[in-house]
KELO-263022 format. One record per residue (C-alpha): residue number from 1; residue in one letter; chain; x negated, y negated, z negated. Coordinates in steps of 0.25 Angstrom, whole numbers. Last residue first. Layout:
<titors>
+-----+------+------+-------+-------+-------+
| pos | code | unit |     x |     y |     z |
+-----+------+------+-------+-------+-------+
| NUM |    A |    A |     X |     Y |     Z |
...
+-----+------+------+-------+-------+-------+
</titors>
This chain:
<titors>
+-----+------+------+-------+-------+-------+
| pos | code | unit |     x |     y |     z |
+-----+------+------+-------+-------+-------+
| 418 |    A |    A |    33 |   -57 |     8 |
| 417 |    K |    A |    18 |   -58 |     1 |
| 416 |    G |    A |    17 |   -65 |   -11 |
| 415 |    N |    A |     6 |   -57 |   -18 |
| 414 |    L |    A |    16 |   -53 |   -31 |
| 413 |    V |    A |    26 |   -52 |   -23 |
| 412 |    G |    A |    20 |   -44 |   -12 |
| 411 |    S |    A |    13 |   -35 |   -21 |
| 410 |    Y |    A |    27 |   -32 |   -29 |
| 409 |    V |    A |    36 |   -28 |   -14 |
| 408 |    N |    A |    23 |   -19 |   -10 |
| 407 |    L |    A |    25 |   -13 |   -22 |
| 406 |    I |    A |    38 |   -10 |   -19 |
| 405 |    E |    A |    34 |    -4 |    -6 |
| 404 |    D |    A |    25 |     5 |   -11 |
| 403 |    C |    A |    37 |     7 |   -23 |
| 402 |    W |    A |    46 |    11 |   -11 |
| 401 |    E |    A |    35 |    23 |    -5 |
| 400 |    D |    A |    30 |    28 |   -18 |
| 399 |    S |    A |    47 |    34 |   -20 |
| 398 |    S |    A |    48 |    37 |    -8 |
| 397 |    K |    A |    55 |    32 |     4 |
| 396 |    G |    A |    65 |    37 |    12 |
| 395 |    F |    A |    72 |    31 |    25 |
| 394 |    R |    A |    62 |    28 |    33 |
| 393 |    S |    A |    54 |    40 |    33 |
| 392 |    S |    A |    68 |    49 |    35 |
| 391 |    A |    A |    71 |    43 |    49 |
| 390 |    A |    A |    66 |    54 |    55 |
| 389 |    L |    A |    74 |    65 |    45 |
| 388 |    A |    A |    85 |    54 |    49 |
| 387 |    D |    A |    84 |    57 |    63 |
| 386 |    E |    A |    85 |    71 |    62 |
| 385 |    S |    A |    97 |    73 |    52 |
| 384 |    M |    A |   103 |    61 |    64 |
| 383 |    R |    A |   101 |    73 |    72 |
| 382 |    R |    A |   106 |    84 |    67 |
| 381 |    T |    A |   118 |    76 |    62 |
| 380 |    L |    A |   120 |    74 |    78 |
| 379 |    D |    A |   119 |    87 |    80 |
| 378 |    D |    A |   126 |    92 |    71 |
| 377 |    D |    A |   139 |    83 |    76 |
| 376 |    K |    A |   151 |    86 |    69 |
| 375 |    S |    A |   149 |    81 |    56 |
| 374 |    V |    A |   142 |    71 |    59 |
| 373 |    R |    A |   155 |    66 |    67 |
| 372 |    S |    A |   165 |    69 |    59 |
| 371 |    L |    A |   160 |    62 |    46 |
| 370 |    V |    A |   156 |    50 |    56 |
| 369 |    Q |    A |   171 |    49 |    60 |
| 368 |    A |    A |   176 |    51 |    47 |
| 367 |    L |    A |   166 |    37 |    42 |
| 366 |    H |    A |   173 |    31 |    56 |
| 365 |    D |    A |   186 |    34 |    47 |
| 364 |    S |    A |   180 |    33 |    32 |
| 363 |    D |    A |   178 |    16 |    37 |
| 362 |    G |    A |   171 |    10 |    24 |
| 361 |    A |    A |   158 |     8 |    30 |
| 360 |    R |    A |   157 |     9 |    43 |
| 359 |    F |    A |   149 |    20 |    51 |
| 358 |    T |    A |   134 |    25 |    51 |
| 357 |    V |    A |   129 |    38 |    54 |
| 356 |    G |    A |   115 |    44 |    53 |
| 355 |    A |    A |   100 |    45 |    53 |
| 354 |    G |    A |    98 |    39 |    67 |
| 353 |    V |    A |    90 |    31 |    63 |
| 352 |    D |    A |    95 |    19 |    67 |
| 351 |    D |    A |   109 |    23 |    61 |
| 350 |    I |    A |   102 |    25 |    47 |
| 349 |    E |    A |    96 |    11 |    48 |
| 348 |    S |    A |   108 |     5 |    51 |
| 347 |    S |    A |   117 |    11 |    40 |
| 346 |    L |    A |   105 |     8 |    29 |
| 345 |    L |    A |   111 |    -4 |    26 |
| 344 |    A |    A |   124 |     3 |    22 |
| 343 |    S |    A |   138 |    -4 |    26 |
| 342 |    D |    A |   136 |     5 |    40 |
| 341 |    S |    A |   141 |    17 |    31 |
| 340 |    V |    A |   130 |    31 |    31 |
| 339 |    I |    A |   132 |    46 |    38 |
| 338 |    V |    A |   118 |    49 |    33 |
| 337 |    P |    A |   109 |    62 |    40 |
| 336 |    L |    A |   102 |    69 |    30 |
| 335 |    G |    A |    85 |    71 |    34 |
| 334 |    C |    A |    79 |    68 |    22 |
| 333 |    A |    A |    77 |    57 |    21 |
| 332 |    V |    A |    92 |    51 |    29 |
| 331 |    A |    A |   100 |    55 |    17 |
| 330 |    E |    A |    87 |    51 |     6 |
| 329 |    V |    A |    90 |    36 |    13 |
| 328 |    L |    A |   105 |    37 |    14 |
| 327 |    T |    A |   108 |    44 |    -1 |
| 326 |    L |    A |   100 |    31 |    -5 |
| 325 |    G |    A |   109 |    20 |     3 |
| 324 |    F |    A |   102 |     6 |     4 |
| 323 |    P |    A |   108 |    -6 |     3 |
| 322 |    E |    A |   121 |    -2 |     2 |
| 321 |    P |    A |   131 |   -12 |    10 |
| 320 |    G |    A |   146 |    -8 |     4 |
| 319 |    L |    A |   155 |     7 |     9 |
| 318 |    S |    A |   144 |    16 |     6 |
| 317 |    P |    A |   146 |    28 |    15 |
| 316 |    V |    A |   134 |    36 |    13 |
| 315 |    V |    A |   137 |    48 |    19 |
| 314 |    I |    A |   125 |    57 |    19 |
| 313 |    A |    A |   125 |    69 |    32 |
| 312 |    R |    A |   126 |    85 |    35 |
| 311 |    A |    A |   125 |    88 |    20 |
| 310 |    R |    A |   121 |    99 |    14 |
| 309 |    V |    A |   104 |    99 |    12 |
| 308 |    A |    A |   111 |    84 |     4 |
| 307 |    L |    A |   118 |    93 |    -5 |
| 306 |    A |    A |   106 |    99 |   -11 |
| 305 |    A |    A |    98 |    89 |   -11 |
| 304 |    L |    A |   108 |    80 |   -17 |
| 303 |    G |    A |   108 |    92 |   -29 |
| 302 |    K |    A |    93 |    92 |   -30 |
| 301 |    K |    A |    92 |    76 |   -30 |
| 300 |    D |    A |   103 |    76 |   -41 |
| 299 |    Q |    A |   117 |    76 |   -40 |
| 298 |    W |    A |   129 |    67 |   -41 |
| 297 |    G |    A |   143 |    73 |   -41 |
| 296 |    A |    A |   144 |    84 |   -29 |
| 295 |    F |    A |   159 |    79 |   -24 |
| 294 |    Q |    A |   161 |    87 |   -12 |
| 293 |    F |    A |   177 |    85 |    -5 |
| 292 |    E |    A |   186 |    88 |    -3 |
| 291 |    P |    A |   192 |    81 |   -16 |
| 290 |    Y |    A |   193 |    67 |    -9 |
| 289 |    E |    A |   201 |    58 |   -17 |
| 288 |    S |    A |   198 |    66 |   -31 |
| 287 |    Q |    A |   184 |    65 |   -28 |
| 286 |    L |    A |   184 |    51 |   -24 |
| 285 |    R |    A |   191 |    46 |   -35 |
| 284 |    K |    A |   181 |    55 |   -46 |
| 283 |    R |    A |   168 |    50 |   -37 |
| 282 |    D |    A |   172 |    34 |   -39 |
| 281 |    V |    A |   165 |    32 |   -50 |
| 280 |    G |    A |   153 |    36 |   -44 |
| 279 |    E |    A |   146 |    51 |   -43 |
| 278 |    G |    A |   136 |    59 |   -33 |
| 277 |    A |    A |   137 |    68 |   -23 |
| 276 |    F |    A |   147 |    68 |   -12 |
| 275 |    C |    A |   152 |    79 |    -3 |
| 274 |    L |    A |   158 |    79 |    11 |
| 273 |    P |    A |   165 |    88 |    20 |
| 272 |    V |    A |   167 |    84 |    34 |
| 271 |    Q |    A |   184 |    80 |    37 |
| 270 |    A |    A |   182 |    68 |    43 |
| 269 |    K |    A |   192 |    63 |    38 |
| 268 |    R |    A |   191 |    69 |    24 |
| 267 |    A |    A |   177 |    62 |    26 |
| 266 |    A |    A |   178 |    48 |    29 |
| 265 |    E |    A |   187 |    48 |    18 |
| 264 |    A |    A |   177 |    53 |     8 |
| 263 |    L |    A |   167 |    44 |    14 |
| 262 |    V |    A |   176 |    31 |    13 |
| 261 |    F |    A |   179 |    38 |    -1 |
| 260 |    V |    A |   163 |    35 |    -5 |
| 259 |    G |    A |   161 |    25 |     2 |
| 258 |    K |    A |   148 |    18 |    -8 |
| 257 |    Y |    A |   157 |     9 |   -13 |
| 256 |    T |    A |   167 |    19 |   -18 |
| 255 |    H |    A |   158 |    26 |   -27 |
| 254 |    I |    A |   152 |    40 |   -25 |
| 253 |    D |    A |   138 |    37 |   -31 |
| 252 |    G |    A |   127 |    44 |   -21 |
| 251 |    V |    A |   128 |    55 |   -10 |
| 250 |    F |    A |   138 |    59 |     1 |
| 249 |    L |    A |   138 |    71 |     7 |
| 248 |    F |    A |   143 |    76 |    21 |
| 247 |    T |    A |   143 |    91 |    22 |
| 246 |    S |    A |   145 |    97 |    34 |
| 245 |    E |    A |   131 |   104 |    36 |
| 244 |    K |    A |   120 |   109 |    49 |
| 243 |    H |    A |   121 |    98 |    55 |
| 242 |    P |    A |   113 |    93 |    41 |
| 241 |    A |    A |   102 |   100 |    41 |
| 240 |    P |    A |    93 |    95 |    32 |
| 239 |    S |    A |    77 |    93 |    31 |
| 238 |    V |    A |    69 |    98 |    18 |
| 237 |    K |    A |    69 |    90 |     7 |
| 236 |    L |    A |    80 |    84 |     6 |
| 235 |    F |    A |    87 |    71 |    -1 |
| 234 |    P |    A |    75 |    60 |     6 |
| 233 |    Q |    A |    73 |    52 |    -5 |
| 232 |    A |    A |    72 |    38 |    -8 |
| 231 |    P |    A |    65 |    28 |   -11 |
| 230 |    N |    A |    73 |    12 |    -9 |
| 229 |    R |    A |    69 |     4 |     3 |
| 228 |    I |    A |    64 |    -9 |     0 |
| 227 |    V |    A |    66 |   -23 |    10 |
| 226 |    S |    A |    57 |   -34 |     3 |
| 225 |    T |    A |    62 |   -47 |     1 |
| 224 |    S |    A |    59 |   -60 |     0 |
| 223 |    S |    A |    66 |   -69 |     8 |
| 222 |    L |    A |    81 |   -67 |     3 |
| 221 |    S |    A |    88 |   -79 |     9 |
| 220 |    Q |    A |   101 |   -84 |     6 |
| 219 |    W |    A |   100 |   -78 |   -10 |
| 218 |    Q |    A |   115 |   -82 |   -14 |
| 217 |    G |    A |   122 |   -71 |   -11 |
| 216 |    R |    A |   121 |   -66 |     5 |
| 215 |    E |    A |   106 |   -66 |     5 |
| 214 |    L |    A |   108 |   -52 |    -3 |
| 213 |    Y |    A |   117 |   -46 |     9 |
| 212 |    P |    A |   108 |   -52 |    21 |
| 211 |    Q |    A |    95 |   -47 |    14 |
| 210 |    M |    A |   100 |   -29 |    11 |
| 209 |    A |    A |   100 |   -27 |    24 |
| 208 |    P |    A |    84 |   -27 |    21 |
| 207 |    H |    A |    86 |   -14 |    13 |
| 206 |    L |    A |    82 |    -9 |    -1 |
| 205 |    L |    A |    77 |   -24 |    -5 |
| 204 |    I |    A |    67 |   -29 |   -11 |
| 203 |    I |    A |    70 |   -46 |   -17 |
| 202 |    R |    A |    58 |   -50 |   -19 |
| 201 |    A |    A |    58 |   -62 |   -29 |
| 200 |    E |    A |    55 |   -78 |   -26 |
| 199 |    N |    A |    68 |   -81 |   -24 |
| 198 |    L |    A |    75 |   -71 |   -30 |
| 197 |    V |    A |    70 |   -77 |   -44 |
| 196 |    R |    A |    73 |   -89 |   -43 |
| 195 |    Q |    A |    88 |   -86 |   -41 |
| 194 |    A |    A |    88 |   -74 |   -50 |
| 193 |    V |    A |    98 |   -84 |   -61 |
| 192 |    Q |    A |   103 |   -91 |   -54 |
| 191 |    N |    A |   109 |   -81 |   -42 |
| 190 |    Q |    A |   112 |   -71 |   -55 |
| 189 |    V |    A |   122 |   -79 |   -64 |
| 188 |    K |    A |   128 |   -79 |   -50 |
| 187 |    Q |    A |   130 |   -66 |   -46 |
| 186 |    R |    A |   133 |   -62 |   -64 |
| 185 |    V |    A |   145 |   -73 |   -61 |
| 184 |    L |    A |   150 |   -63 |   -48 |
| 183 |    R |    A |   150 |   -55 |   -57 |
| 182 |    W |    A |   154 |   -56 |   -68 |
| 181 |    I |    A |   167 |   -62 |   -57 |
| 180 |    K |    A |   165 |   -48 |   -51 |
| 179 |    Q |    A |   168 |   -40 |   -63 |
| 178 |    A |    A |   180 |   -48 |   -64 |
| 177 |    Y |    A |   185 |   -43 |   -51 |
| 176 |    S |    A |   185 |   -30 |   -56 |
| 175 |    R |    A |   177 |   -18 |   -55 |
| 174 |    K |    A |   171 |   -16 |   -41 |
| 173 |    D |    A |   170 |   -28 |   -37 |
| 172 |    C |    A |   174 |   -36 |   -25 |
| 171 |    H |    A |   185 |   -42 |   -29 |
| 170 |    R |    A |   184 |   -57 |   -21 |
| 169 |    F |    A |   185 |   -71 |   -25 |
| 168 |    A |    A |   170 |   -71 |   -30 |
| 167 |    C |    A |   163 |   -65 |   -17 |
| 166 |    A |    A |   172 |   -77 |    -8 |
| 165 |    A |    A |   170 |   -88 |   -17 |
| 164 |    S |    A |   152 |   -85 |   -14 |
| 163 |    L |    A |   148 |   -78 |   -25 |
| 162 |    P |    A |   142 |   -67 |   -14 |
| 161 |    K |    A |   143 |   -70 |     1 |
| 160 |    R |    A |   157 |   -61 |     6 |
| 159 |    N |    A |   152 |   -49 |    13 |
| 158 |    C |    A |   156 |   -39 |     3 |
| 157 |    E |    A |   155 |   -23 |    12 |
| 156 |    T |    A |   170 |   -15 |     6 |
| 155 |    G |    A |   177 |    -8 |    -2 |
| 154 |    S |    A |   186 |   -18 |    -4 |
| 153 |    R |    A |   185 |   -19 |   -18 |
| 152 |    Y |    A |   171 |   -16 |   -20 |
| 151 |    D |    A |   168 |   -28 |   -11 |
| 150 |    F |    A |   155 |   -24 |    -6 |
| 149 |    F |    A |   141 |   -32 |    -5 |
| 148 |    A |    A |   135 |   -23 |   -15 |
| 147 |    G |    A |   129 |   -31 |   -28 |
| 146 |    N |    A |   141 |   -35 |   -33 |
| 145 |    P |    A |   139 |   -50 |   -36 |
| 144 |    C |    A |   131 |   -51 |   -24 |
| 143 |    A |    A |   119 |   -55 |   -21 |
| 142 |    L |    A |   105 |   -48 |   -31 |
| 141 |    F |    A |   115 |   -39 |   -33 |
| 140 |    Y |    A |   115 |   -34 |   -18 |
| 139 |    D |    A |   108 |   -19 |   -25 |
| 138 |    H |    A |    97 |   -12 |   -23 |
| 137 |    A |    A |    88 |   -28 |   -22 |
| 136 |    H |    A |    76 |   -25 |   -28 |
| 135 |    I |    A |    71 |   -39 |   -35 |
| 134 |    V |    A |    55 |   -40 |   -35 |
| 133 |    V |    A |    52 |   -54 |   -45 |
| 132 |    R |    A |    38 |   -57 |   -43 |
| 131 |    A |    A |    40 |   -72 |   -40 |
| 130 |    R |    A |    52 |   -72 |   -50 |
| 129 |    V |    A |    42 |   -71 |   -64 |
| 128 |    P |    A |    46 |   -84 |   -70 |
| 127 |    V |    A |    59 |   -81 |   -65 |
| 126 |    L |    A |    61 |   -68 |   -69 |
| 125 |    A |    A |    68 |   -70 |   -85 |
| 124 |    S |    A |    80 |   -76 |   -76 |
| 123 |    F |    A |    83 |   -65 |   -67 |
| 122 |    I |    A |    85 |   -53 |   -78 |
| 121 |    A |    A |    98 |   -61 |   -80 |
| 120 |    P |    A |   103 |   -56 |   -71 |
| 119 |    S |    A |   107 |   -45 |   -78 |
| 118 |    L |    A |    99 |   -33 |   -86 |
| 117 |    T |    A |   108 |   -23 |   -87 |
| 116 |    Q |    A |   118 |   -20 |   -75 |
| 115 |    L |    A |   114 |   -29 |   -67 |
| 114 |    F |    A |    99 |   -30 |   -67 |
| 113 |    G |    A |    92 |   -20 |   -57 |
| 112 |    H |    A |    80 |   -18 |   -50 |
| 111 |    V |    A |    69 |   -30 |   -51 |
| 110 |    H |    A |    56 |   -29 |   -51 |
| 109 |    Y |    A |    48 |   -37 |   -59 |
| 108 |    I |    A |    32 |   -40 |   -53 |
| 107 |    T |    A |    21 |   -42 |   -63 |
| 106 |    S |    A |     9 |   -47 |   -57 |
| 105 |    P |    A |     8 |   -61 |   -62 |
| 104 |    T |    A |    11 |   -56 |   -76 |
| 103 |    D |    A |    20 |   -53 |   -87 |
| 102 |    S |    A |    19 |   -46 |   -96 |
| 101 |    K |    A |    26 |   -55 |  -109 |
| 100 |    S |    A |    33 |   -66 |  -101 |
|  99 |    I |    A |    42 |   -55 |   -92 |
|  98 |    L |    A |    47 |   -46 |  -102 |
|  97 |    K |    A |    51 |   -58 |  -111 |
|  96 |    S |    A |    61 |   -62 |  -100 |
|  95 |    L |    A |    65 |   -49 |   -97 |
|  94 |    A |    A |    69 |   -47 |  -109 |
|  93 |    T |    A |    75 |   -58 |  -112 |
|  92 |    Y |    A |    84 |   -58 |   -99 |
|  91 |    A |    A |    87 |   -44 |  -102 |
|  90 |    Q |    A |    92 |   -49 |  -115 |
|  89 |    R |    A |   101 |   -59 |  -110 |
|  88 |    N |    A |   108 |   -51 |  -101 |
|  87 |    W |    A |   114 |   -63 |   -90 |
|  86 |    I |    A |   125 |   -58 |   -82 |
|  85 |    G |    A |   127 |   -44 |   -87 |
|  84 |    N |    A |   124 |   -48 |   -99 |
|  83 |    L |    A |   138 |   -56 |  -100 |
|  82 |    A |    A |   147 |   -46 |   -93 |
|  81 |    A |    A |   141 |   -35 |  -101 |
|  80 |    G |    A |   141 |   -42 |  -113 |
|  79 |    A |    A |   157 |   -45 |  -113 |
|  78 |    K |    A |   159 |   -29 |  -104 |
|  77 |    K |    A |   153 |   -24 |  -116 |
|  76 |    Q |    A |   141 |   -16 |  -111 |
|  75 |    E |    A |   142 |    -3 |  -102 |
|  74 |    L |    A |   144 |    -7 |   -87 |
|  73 |    L |    A |   132 |   -17 |   -93 |
|  72 |    T |    A |   122 |    -9 |   -91 |
|  71 |    V |    A |   115 |    -6 |  -105 |
|  70 |    G |    A |   105 |   -15 |  -112 |
|  69 |    A |    A |    91 |   -11 |  -120 |
|  68 |    V |    A |    84 |   -23 |  -115 |
|  67 |    G |    A |    71 |   -24 |  -106 |
|  66 |    A |    A |    58 |   -15 |  -102 |
|  65 |    F |    A |    52 |    -2 |  -100 |
|  64 |    D |    A |    37 |    -2 |   -98 |
|  63 |    L |    A |    32 |     9 |   -85 |
|  62 |    G |    A |    17 |    15 |   -89 |
|  61 |    S |    A |    20 |    29 |   -93 |
|  60 |    T |    A |    32 |    31 |   -87 |
|  59 |    P |    A |    30 |    44 |   -80 |
|  58 |    S |    A |    43 |    48 |   -73 |
|  57 |    D |    A |    46 |    63 |   -76 |
|  56 |    A |    A |    58 |    62 |   -88 |
|  55 |    P |    A |    64 |    54 |   -76 |
|  54 |    I |    A |    67 |    39 |   -81 |
|  53 |    G |    A |    83 |    37 |   -87 |
|  52 |    C |    A |    80 |    34 |  -101 |
|  51 |    T |    A |    66 |    24 |  -102 |
|  50 |    S |    A |    77 |    11 |  -107 |
|  49 |    Q |    A |    78 |    -2 |  -106 |
|  48 |    D |    A |    92 |    -4 |  -103 |
|  47 |    G |    A |    92 |   -17 |   -96 |
|  46 |    S |    A |    80 |   -14 |   -90 |
|  45 |    F |    A |    64 |   -17 |   -87 |
|  44 |    V |    A |    54 |    -9 |   -85 |
|  43 |    T |    A |    42 |   -12 |   -83 |
|  42 |    V |    A |    29 |    -6 |   -72 |
|  41 |    A |    A |    15 |    -6 |   -76 |
|  40 |    L |    A |     7 |    -1 |   -62 |
|  39 |    N |    A |     1 |    13 |   -63 |
|  38 |    R |    A |     7 |    19 |   -50 |
|  37 |    A |    A |    17 |    29 |   -58 |
|  36 |    N |    A |    23 |    15 |   -64 |
|  35 |    L |    A |    24 |     9 |   -49 |
|  34 |    C |    A |    34 |    23 |   -47 |
|  33 |    H |    A |    40 |    24 |   -62 |
|  32 |    A |    A |    44 |     8 |   -61 |
|  31 |    L |    A |    51 |    12 |   -45 |
|  30 |    L |    A |    59 |    23 |   -49 |
|  29 |    L |    A |    62 |    17 |   -61 |
|  28 |    A |    A |    69 |     2 |   -51 |
|  27 |    L |    A |    74 |    12 |   -42 |
|  26 |    Q |    A |    81 |    20 |   -52 |
|  25 |    S |    A |    89 |     9 |   -59 |
|  24 |    A |    A |    91 |     2 |   -44 |
|  23 |    G |    A |    98 |    13 |   -38 |
|  22 |    G |    A |   108 |    19 |   -54 |
|  21 |    R |    A |   105 |    20 |   -67 |
|  20 |    V |    A |    93 |    24 |   -70 |
|  19 |    R |    A |    83 |    22 |   -82 |
|  18 |    A |    A |    76 |     8 |   -84 |
|  17 |    F |    A |    87 |     2 |   -80 |
|  16 |    D |    A |    94 |   -12 |   -77 |
|  15 |    S |    A |    81 |   -13 |   -69 |
|  14 |    I |    A |    69 |   -23 |   -71 |
|  13 |    I |    A |    54 |   -18 |   -67 |
|  12 |    V |    A |    42 |   -24 |   -70 |
|  11 |    I |    A |    32 |   -19 |   -64 |
|  10 |    R |    A |    15 |   -22 |   -69 |
|   9 |    D |    A |     3 |   -26 |   -63 |
|   8 |    P |    A |     8 |   -29 |   -51 |
|   7 |    T |    A |    -3 |   -29 |   -36 |
|   6 |    R |    A |   -11 |   -42 |   -32 |
|   5 |    D |    A |   -19 |   -44 |   -21 |
|   4 |    A |    A |   -10 |   -35 |   -12 |
|   3 |    R |    A |    -7 |   -20 |   -10 |
|   2 |    N |    A |    -6 |   -14 |     4 |
|   1 |    M |    A |     0 |     0 |     1 |
+-----+------+------+-------+-------+-------+
</titors>
């Protein structure tokens, strides 16, 4: 790796959790251990200040843990959650003290997640070191109050400008309009306290198409951005033969936003076998309304491999503009064809390499046509599998490669490079 003169002497990873609770915290911890394995000093600053959940076989020497001993907003009483979610004074104080005590000219502050426990208050603490802040945009919360540019009421992508009158008066929240109003207040506060930091921080995007969404908010021009795809390992270690299989497979959170009801309805219309691997708030209703399909529940890597090797294609039916689909990447990396909605940011790349078929997001009739076609056309399925394998290096990235790219970003930050 091409290193410039200055390299980080410590990285402070800022995450809502110091244990795995969702994708952002999982990646934050993965990065902490990758950096630690390279003999770099790492501090994990979290809102739960806990080391539980770290795999027993992961090295922990050299990892420091700091932060506050809090819990998620959903685990707090309503009044306290409403206040702490907007401004967690304890988190601000603890991070300010950490910076004052241990900051050096070569310390990097890498923000992964802050809205479930830490709150936007962390940005106020980061102002003195804003030129050395890196922010990982795992979603759209830097700009959008609900973090998804998605209208949960209409089930469609939202094209409104965040915090505009149209945004404020639209009930798009998955819970209630009161919750939407609270999110608007939090976003307004966040924009105000984060402005000085975001003007100088480096933003890591998962896909270049995220930038226009983020710039639709207050940040009219994010000039200092880097695109780094998440690491992903293939579902299978052997080449599959999907043209010999018949079952379509969904892997992930069973939630309306993920398009699971659109997929189930389409599979019913196409009369093709379908398996859902995962859990989520909508599993019970989905299983009740579509009992003819298989519901495998949450699966570990071995279980997913057993399902994937018997799949004809992986279906990613997201309704909103998902910036990165781990399931999609893990499928392509091992040669499994994918059927993906055109709202997913990776969908155009799937088309480009011929690794799958796209369909109109939210359109069960169109998806049914695609499922029927793929189920009957063995030659098409074989071709997509071969093209996916040929493009696997473009989609599958190891954790070491991912860490190399992030270290290059750190080096660029410290040495004033774009």
